[in-house]
C-alpha positions, 0 to 999 in steps of 0.5 A: 880886215874883213874875212872873205869866205868862199873858194878864193883863188887869190888875195884880191877876192877872185874865186874859182867861179869868177876870176877875171882881172876885174873880178875883185869885189866881195859882197856881204850877204844880208842873210849871214853877214859874211863876205863872199866873192859871188853867189856860187861861193855862198851856195857852196858854203852855206845851208840857207837861201840868199836874202837880198838887200832891200832898197831901204838898206842901201846905206849899209856897207856891203862891198869890199874892193879886193885890191885895197880892201876899201869898204863901200855902201851898196848905194855907192857901188851902184854908181862906180865902175872902179874903186875910188880909193885905188882906181882898180876896175870893177867887172861891169858884168856884175850888174847882170847878177844884182838881182841875186844880191839887191832889190833894185832897178839897176841890172834887172 
């Protein structure tokens, strides 16, 4: 199982910053290759700036469903609103922060 860093409040990757029923994904940050629930957790724990995943890297596995721990490619995540493995709903509001994690048109 992949380790999730940050200020977790439960075992489904919710953190003190984002903890609604749908806040159940963790993102692997390109800069440190560590999974965090959100950019705020990364900023609190790391001493470096966030590096975004480039479009040419969207085949990287960088998303984890906090419920079932299934790992997804970035490109797959862009086209999902729930986990295809366990059916848990993802927070559609996360797309507002895509620019912090990914170089993309979606959510920008």
